N, C-alpha and C positions, 0 to 999 in steps of 0.2 A: 393385660397391663403389666403383669409380672415379667413377661418376656421383654417388654419395652424397657423396663427398669434395668434388667440384667444387661441388655445391649447398651444402655446408657452408661452403666458403670464401666464396662469394658472400653467404651469410647473415651470416657474421661481419663482413665489411667493411660490409655494409649497416647492421648494428646499430651498428658503430662510427661510421659517418657520422651516423646519427640521434642517437646520444649526443653527438656533437660539437656539434650545434645547441644543446644545453642546457648545454654545459660550456665555453663560450667566454668568455674575459675580454675584454669590449669596452672601448672607450675608448683612452686613450693607453698605448702600451707601446713598448719598445725591443728591436729585434732585434740582439743583441750580435754576431752573426756578420757581418752587413752594416754594423753600427754606424749604423743608421738608426732614427729615431723615427717611429712610425706612429700613425694614428688608426683603430682598427677599428670598423666599424659594419655594419649590415645592408646587403644588396645594394640595396634600394630607397632607403635614405638616401644611400648612396654615389653612386648614379646621379643622384639629385636634386641633390646638392651639386655633382657634376661638371657637370651641365647649367647650373646657376646660374653656375658659374665661366666656362663658355663664353660665356654671355650677357654676363657682366660684362666679360670681356676684349674682346668685340666692340665695346663702347662706346668703347674706346680708339683706334679707327681715326682719329677726327678729330684726336686729339692727335699720333698718328704722322704724319698728313698735315701738320700745322702744323710739326712738327719737321723733316721732310724738306723741306718747302716753304721754310722760312726758311734752311735750309742751302743750297739751290739759289739762293735770292735772294742770299745773301751771296757766293756764287761769281760770279754774274752781275754783281754790282755791282763786281767787280774789273776788268771790262772798261771802258775809258775811251772814251766816245763823246760827241760833241757833243749837248747837250740843247736842246730847244726850251723856251720858256717855258710851254708847255702841259702839261709833264710833271706838274705839281703838281695838276692837276685830274682825275687819273685816277679818284679815288673818286667824283666827281660825274657824270662823263660818259664816254662811250665814247672810246677813243683816236681822235684825228682822223686822217683818211686821210693827211695829210702829215707825221705825227709820225715821228721817227727810228726806222727799223725795226732796232734793234740789241738786244744782250743786256740793256742797262739798261731798255729799253722792255718787253722780255719779263718782266724782273724785276717791273715794276710790275703786269703782268697777274697774275703769281703772287701778289704781295703783297696784292692787293686781292681775292683769291679765298679764301673761307673754307669751302670744302667742295668735294667732287668735282663736284656738280651745277653750282655757280656757276663752277668752273674750266672745265668742259666748255663752258658757254655762252660764256664770254669767249674761250676758244680758238677756238670756231667763228666768232665775230664778228671776232676778230682775223685769223684766216686768210683770211676773205673779203675783207679790206681790203688784204692784202699780196700781193706777188709770190710765186711758188712757192719761190724760193730763200730767202725769209724765213720760210716757214711750217714748214719741217722741224724746226728746233730746238724750237719751242714744242710741236709735235705730239708729238715724242719725250718731251719733259719731261712733258707731260700724261699720256701713256701710262705713263710710269715711275711717276708719282705714283699713278695709278689701280692699277697693279700692286702698289705698296707697300700701298695700302689693302686690296686684296683679299687679299694675302698675310698681312696682319695678322689679318684675320678668320679665315682658314684656320688660322693659327698659334694663334689663340685657341681654336679648336675642338680642335686637337691638344693644346695645352698643358693643356686642361681634363682630360685623361686622367691625373689624378694618382693613379689607382688602381695600387697596386704589389703585387698578389698577394693571397692569402687566408690567409697564415700567421697563426697565432694562438696564444696561450698557453692551455693546458688548465687550467681552474680546478677544484679539488677540495679539500675539507677533510679527506679521509680517505686521502691518499696513504700509501705505505709498502709494506713487504715483508710480504705476507700469505701464510703458509705453512700447510700442513696439519699439525695436531697429532695425530700418529698414536698417541700415548700415551693421550690422553684421549677421542678420537673413537671412535664405534662402527664396527662392521664395514661397515655399509651406507654410512656416510659415507666410509669408506676406499675402497670400490668406486667411489663417485661421484667421488671425488678422482682416482682412476686414469683414469676416463673423461675427466675435465676436463683432466688433464695430456696425454692423447693428443690432445684437441681443440686444445690450444695448439700441440703439435708439428705437427699437421695444418695449422693455419692458417699457420704459418711455412713449411711445405713447399709449400703451395698458393701462397703469396705469392712464394716463390722461383721456382716454376715460371712464374708469370705475369710477374713484374717483374724477375727477374734473367736470364732467358733470352730471347734474340732469335732463336733458330733456329726452323725450321719444325716442330721436334719437339714444341713446346708443345701440350698437349692442349686448351688454352683459346684462345678467340679473342683477337686483339690488342687488342680494346676493353676488356679487363678493367681493373678499377679499381686503379690504382697511385698514386693521388693523395692518400692520407691522410697519409703521413709527410712531414716537412719535406724530406727527400731520398728519392726513391723507392727507391734502392738504395745499398749500400755497394760501391764499386768494388774489384776485386782483380785481381791478375795470376796467371799460371800459368807455371811452369817445370818442365821434365822433365829427368831425368838417369838414367844407368844405375848411379849410386852408391847403395848400400843405406844408408838413413838410420839403421840400428840398429847397436849395438855389434858384433854378430856378423854379418858380411856374408853368411854362409851361410844366415841365416834367411830371406832374400829369395828369391823364386822365381827360378830360373836364367834369365838373359837378359831379365828384365822391367825395366821402368822404374819409377822412383819419381817422383811428381808433387807439387809444392808449390804451394799457393795462399797468397797473401799480400796483405793489404789495404794494407800500408805504414802510415805514420802517419795516423790518422784524427782529425780535430777532433771533439770531443764534440758540437759543434753539428750535425754531419751525422746524428746519431741523435736530434736534436730537443732537446738540452739547451741551454737559453738562460741564459747567465751571462757576465758581463764577464770572469771568470777561468775559462777553459775548459782542462781537461787534454786529453790525447790518449791514444789506445790503438792497439794493433797486434794483429791476429789473423792467425795463419798455421796451416796444416795441411799435413802431409806424409803421403802415403799410398803404400803399396806392397803388392803381392801377396806372400804368404809361401810358402815352400817346403812341399811336402807329401811330402818324402822320408821314408824310413823312420825316421830319427832323430826326426822330429817327429810322424809319423802311423804308428801301429802297429795291427794288426788281430788280432782273435781270432775263431776259428770255434767256435761252440757249437751243437750240435744242428742243424747245417747252415746256421746263420745267422751272417753275418759282422758283427762290431761293430768300428767304427773308433774309436780313441782319439787325440785331438789334444793333444799335449803341448807347449803353449806357456806353461805355468805351472800352478801348483796353486791349488786353491780353498780357501776357509775352511772348507768342510764336510768337509775331510780327503781329498778325491779328489786323486790324484796326476796328474790330467790336467785339461785346460781344458774340453773338449767331447767328446761322443761321439755317434755316429750308427750306426744299425743298418740293414742291408740296403741295397738299391739305391733311392735316392729316385725313380727313374723308374717304379718299380713302384707307387708311390703314385698312385692315379688322381685326382690333383688338378692342374688346370692353373694352377699358381701357383709361387711361389718360397718357399723356407723360409730364414729368416734367424735367427741367434742372435747376440746382442751381449754383449760383456764390456768392462769399462772399469776404469781406475784413476782415482784422484782426486788432488787436491793434498795429501792426507794419507794416504800409503800404509798406515800402521798400521791404518787402519779399512777397508781395501779387502776386498771379497769374493774378488777374484781378484788374484793377484800373478804377473806375468810372469816368465819365465826370465831370467837375467842378460843373455843375448844380445838380448833384446827390450825391455829396460828403457828407458823414455824419459828424455830429459835432465831434470835437476832443474828444477822449476817447470813442467813439462809434464805432460800426461795422455795416456793411450793408450787407444784404442778398437780392439777386435778383433772383426771380423764374420766369421761362417761362413755362406756363401751357397751354395745349390744350387737348380737348377731341379728341379721334380718332373716330372710327366708332360706334357712339352711337346715339340712338333715345330716346328722352325724352317724358314723358307723357304730359307735357305742356310747353309752352314757358317760357323763362327767359331772362330778360334784365340785368342780372348780368354782370358787366364789365369784369370779368375773366371767368366765366362759362356761357357764353352766349348760348342761344338756340333760334335762330331767324327765321329759315327757316321751313316752314310747308310742310308736305308730308302726303298724304292720300293713304293708300294701298288699293288695289282692294278688295272689299268685306267688307271694314270697313267704318264706318261713322265718327269716331273721328280721328282727325289728330295726327300725331307724329311730333316732332320738333327736329331739329338738328342744329349744328353750321355750318354756310355756309362760314364764313370768314376763309381763310386758314392761317391767321397769328396767331401766339402764342400770348397769353396775358401775359404781365409782371406784377408782383406784387413785390414791394420793401418794405423791412422792416428794420428799424433802431433799433438795440439793444443797450441798455444802462445799464451799471452796476455801482453801487456806493457802496463803502464800508464805513461804518460809525463808529464813536466812540461809546462806550457803552452808553454815555449820549445823543447820536444822534445830538450833536451840530456841529460836524465836519464830513464832508464826502469827499471822494477822489475817483478818478477812479482806475480801476484795474492796470493800468500801473504806478501809482504813487509809488515811493520808499519811504517808511516810515523810518525815521531815528531811531526811538525808538525801543527798544526790545519788540516785540509783542508776546503774548503768543501763544502756539500751537493751541489753539481753534480758534484764528483769522486765522491762516494759513489753518486750516481744512475748515473753511468757505470759504476763498478765493479760495482755490484749487477746492472746490466743485462747484464753480460758473464758472469755466473757460470754460466749454462746454455748458453753458446754453445760447443758442442763437437759432435763427430760422434755421440757416444753419444746425447745428448739430441735429436738430429735424426732418429733412426731407431728408438730403443728402443720407442716406443709403437706404431708402425705396422709395424715390421719389414718383411716382404716387400712389403706394399702401398705402401711408400714408394719402391720402386724404379721407375726409368724403364722398365726391362724389363717390369714388370708391366703398364704402360700399353699395351704392344704385344701383349698376350695376347688372343686371341679363341678362346673355347672351349678346345680343347687344342692350339691352334696359336699361333705367334707370328711377327711380322715378323722378318726376319733382323737380327742384331746385328753391329755393326762389330767389328773385331779389337781395338779399344781402348775397348770400351764401358765397362769399369770406370772409365776416366778420366771419362766423362760422369757416371757415378753418383757418383763422389767430388766432382765439381764441384757437382752438385745438393745433396749433403749439406752441403758447405761453404757454399753460398749459403743453405741453410736455417738454418745456424747463425748467419749474419749477419742474416737476417730475424728470428731469435729475439731478437737484441739489440734490434732496433727495437721489436718487440712487447713485450718485457719492460720496456724503458724507459717505454713508455706504460702498461703494466700497473702498474708501481710508482707512476707519477705520478698515476694515476687511482684507485688502490686497488681494482683489478679484482675481487679475490677476497674482499673484506671481508664480503660478504653470504652467502658459502658456508658450509655447515655444517662445523664442525670446523676452520675457518681462524682463525689468530690472528696478531696483528701482531708480527713479529719484526724490526722495523727496528732496526739498531744504534743505540745511543744517540749515538755519535759522529757519525752521519750528519746529525743535525740535522733541519730541516724540509725535506722533499723536494717540497713542494707548490709549484705555480706556476713550475716550472722546465722544463716540457715544452712544446715548440711543435710544431704540426702544421698541416696544410692544412685549414682549416675549410670548411664548406659553408654557403652562404647569407650569407656575410660577405665584406667587402672591406676592404683596408687603403688608407688615403690617406696619402701622405707629408705629415707634419705641416709640415715646413719649406717644402716646395713649395706646400702649401696656403696658408700665411701669405704666402709670396712672391708667389703669383699674385693674391691679394687686394690686395696693396700695389702691384702693377704699375701699375694704372690711376691711382691718386693720384700715383705717381711720374712717370708720363708727363705728367700734367696740370701738375705743377710744372715739368718740363723744358720743356714747350711754352711756359709763361708766361715762364720765364727766357730762353729764346731770343728770344721776342718783345720783351722788354724790352731785351735786348742789341741787337736790331736798331734800336730807337728810339735807344738811347744812342750807337750808332755813326753816327748821322746819316742813317739811311735816310729819315727825314722831316726836312725843313728847318725846320719850325716849332719853335723852341727851347722855347717855353712848352708846346707840346703834348707834346714829348718829355719835358720835366720832369714834367708831370702823369702821363704814361704810366709813367715810371720809378717815381714815388711810388706810383701805383696798383699796379704790379707788386710793389713791396716790401711794401706793405700786404697784398696777397693772399698773398704768401709767408709773412708772419708769421702771418696768420690760419690759413693752411692747415697750417703747422707745428704750431700748437696743436691743430687738428683731427686731425692725424696722431697726435700724442701721445695724444689722447683715444681715437682709433680703436684704437691699440695696447693701451692699458690696458683698454678695453672688450672687445676680443677676448680678452685674457688672462683677464679676469674671466668671460666667457661660457664659455671652454674649461674653466676650473677648476670652475665651477659644474656644467657638463655632466658632467664626470668624476665629481664627487661624486654627482650624481643617478644615474649609471650604477652606481657602486659600491653605493649604497643599494638600487637596484633589484635588483642581483644578490643581495645579502644577503637581501632580502625573498623573492625567488624561491627561493633555496636553502632558507630556513626553511619556506616554504609547501609546497615539494615534498619536504621531508625530506632535503635535501642539506646543510643547514647544521650548525652546531655543536650545535644542540639535538637533533639526531636521534641516537638511541641504537642503532638497528638499521636494516637495510635499506640500499639503495644504488643505484648507477647501473645495475646489471645487468652482464651479461658478454657480450663479443663471442662467446664460445664457447658460450653457452647455446643 
């Protein structure tokens, strides 16, 4: 059974990944959590554009060379040395051997070099004509300029990595809350709906096992896929105390701990909700083993058979007990665990089971009660765990080491209180799930609230029961690995993690309209929720995001460097680095003319880029609509759909 569940989880995630390829909103979009604007495109297109940016930026090396060169020249000109009349002829001929070997002469060598190759040639010729003490400065300057040039090329390659992840918006025209209509659907459809609900629970449990646990107890390899959701997991803390969390402290097992798991305030963006106004939520669960003393568990013997009645509340069918078990579970020759689950809801008047006053959960909370017992299982070592106890020793013939089993025929009860809080975006105000808010709340709030409705311990185990336990994963034939004395805490943590994974899956399920094609399912999205489509973000496969502003900025770097290099050159002439006044005037005018022309080109470039981006986005939107209609995903489709990860 375990292997089938593992295979099922891999199939579910694989189907979701393949669906994501066809349900991605490409083009420009904004991640409101990071407040960044992205351009989503296919992997090949993103790599091609990144490579073009790298080539584009590498062309700016000559401009960086000129900017740094003229800066050094300006500094060297600050040194006052006697000049010979031959300084003005440096452009036409090599520096004479008897020219002044000072900084201003070195400045002339730099000034007349228009590239790395020309500079290296002039440095080599200059060095050959000078004494050693006059060579060092120019050599270091040349190496520095060369290093700047190489560094710019490397920086261009690095800067071209404008890819910022693969988050994307899920696109769907059929989002909403699709629930099974038990009143009008047939019996066969109801059975299939039960199987489907169990599959949803199983995928959340499998995801919790793979992506919420880091211990070596995980049955799956660490390479499991946890990359579908915007955030792989919702973090939570664990605290323990000996204080009983129920009104009657005597209802808790003597000497046992209670454990609380708490997410703290969670931004809705962490479960994939993308909106500028995001609300927050908080999930917490407190669990504790219950007492099995005589006032809670009574037994009756009839015809030599003992029946135990567990009185933690009465049922709607008239029974004055919660659960009953007959005989000793160890005598049932099944190497497994038996689990029965009961729960309350946010509306107690409709509950099947109503707990005793001493077990009543706080207002706005729900209670799950689990009855757990091992059947015919032998353990490697003893355990004093209050739920998974192994207290009786048995030594088989021919063996020296004992095996241990559960001798007490009574089931062990574990009770958990689930609490949900919805909070304002500033986290200053919180309210329970049943609170009716008077103001008009955005669809993103409703998507968050609806995704939380089945996040509880009951909906994390009721479909799978004993097969959901970590302890069941340790069973081999009729034997089991030994369990620690606090194993129930591990089980509670797994169930809480499953309830958090259920939030993630249900947010996607609502955003995608997962169940809309299933027999007997109808759309019951609250009218006040509005349009829930286009609000869910996830990690796509086969797509990459490019930072829009970084993309525009990198394309404009090269023209900007060109302008800067021209400006510095003109300033050099204006400061008298050339003594020919008429030549300086012509150079200044030429520089001014180039700046004006290039400013006009820059404006044209900006408007052209904006036009191309807008046109490309429209083309992408049109293509998506055409694909949706052709594949049956558009508004014109009356039936059918995306399929289901749980199928």
